[in-house]
C-alpha positions in Angstrom: 0.0 -0.1 0.0 1.4 3.4 -1.0 1.4 6.1 1.6 -1.0 8.9 1.1 -0.6 12.6 1.4 -1.8 12.9 4.7 0.5 10.1 6.0 3.6 11.8 4.3 2.3 15.3 5.7 2.1 13.7 9.4 5.4 12.2 9.2 6.9 15.5 8.0 5.4 17.6 10.6 6.5 15.2 13.4 10.0 15.0 12.1 10.0 19.0 12.0 8.6 19.0 15.7 11.6 16.4 16.5 14.3 18.8 14.9 12.8 21.8 17.0 13.2 20.1 20.0 16.9 19.3 19.6 17.9 21.0 22.6 16.5 18.1 24.7 19.8 17.0 26.2 20.6 20.2 27.7 16.9 20.3 29.4 17.2 16.7 30.4 20.8 17.6 31.9 19.3 20.5 34.2 16.3 18.3 35.2 18.5 15.5 36.6 20.6 17.8 38.2 17.9 19.4 40.0 16.6 15.7 40.7 19.8 14.8 42.4 20.2 18.1 44.4 16.6 17.9 45.7 15.7 21.4 44.7 12.5 22.8 43.2 11.8 23.1 39.6 12.6 26.9 39.6 16.0 26.6 41.1 18.4 28.9 39.4 20.3 26.7 36.5 23.6 28.4 37.7 23.3 27.4 40.7 22.9 23.6 40.0 25.3 23.9 37.5 28.1 25.0 40.0 26.9 22.6 42.6 26.9 19.6 40.2 30.2 20.7 38.7 28.9 19.6 35.1 30.0 21.7 32.0 27.3 22.7 29.8 26.6 20.6 26.7 27.2 23.2 24.0 30.5 23.6 25.6 31.4 20.0 25.5 30.6 20.2 21.5 32.6 23.0 21.0 35.5 21.6 22.7 35.2 18.4 20.3 34.9 20.7 17.4 38.1 22.6 18.0 40.1 19.5 18.9 39.0 18.0 15.6 40.0 21.2 13.7 43.4 20.9 15.5 43.8 17.4 14.6 42.9 17.9 11.1 45.4 21.0 10.8 48.4 18.5 11.8 47.3 15.8 9.1 49.5 15.5 6.2 48.1 17.3 3.0 47.3 14.3 0.8 44.7 13.0 3.6 41.3 13.2 2.7 39.7 15.1 5.6 42.4 17.7 5.1 41.8 18.0 1.3 37.9 18.5 2.1 38.7 21.0 4.9 41.0 23.1 2.5 38.4 23.1 -0.4 36.0 24.4 1.7 38.1 27.1 2.9 39.0 27.9 -0.7 35.4 27.8 -1.7 34.4 30.3 0.8 37.4 32.5 -0.1 36.0 32.7 -3.6 32.4 33.8 -2.4 30.8 30.3 -2.5 29.2 27.9 -0.2 26.7 29.4 2.4 
């Protein structure tokens, strides 16, 4: 049975809702830290982060990206990741890309 237009629309609608709520790991981390500290729902997030000593998820992602960038910079020029990165930089200098 082929999918109908209504089914495809519903699938795309729920997929977009999933993409919108991509910040869920940070929300989940905040709820877990409040639970383990035993504080109420409206406790300041800065206080719970200091008390739990857990870095922000966005900060962890940025550190991983910088480490990968530094690792690619140290690669030989004939390796594929470095070729792709150099091609991307040259494309952006010419005015192409995003």
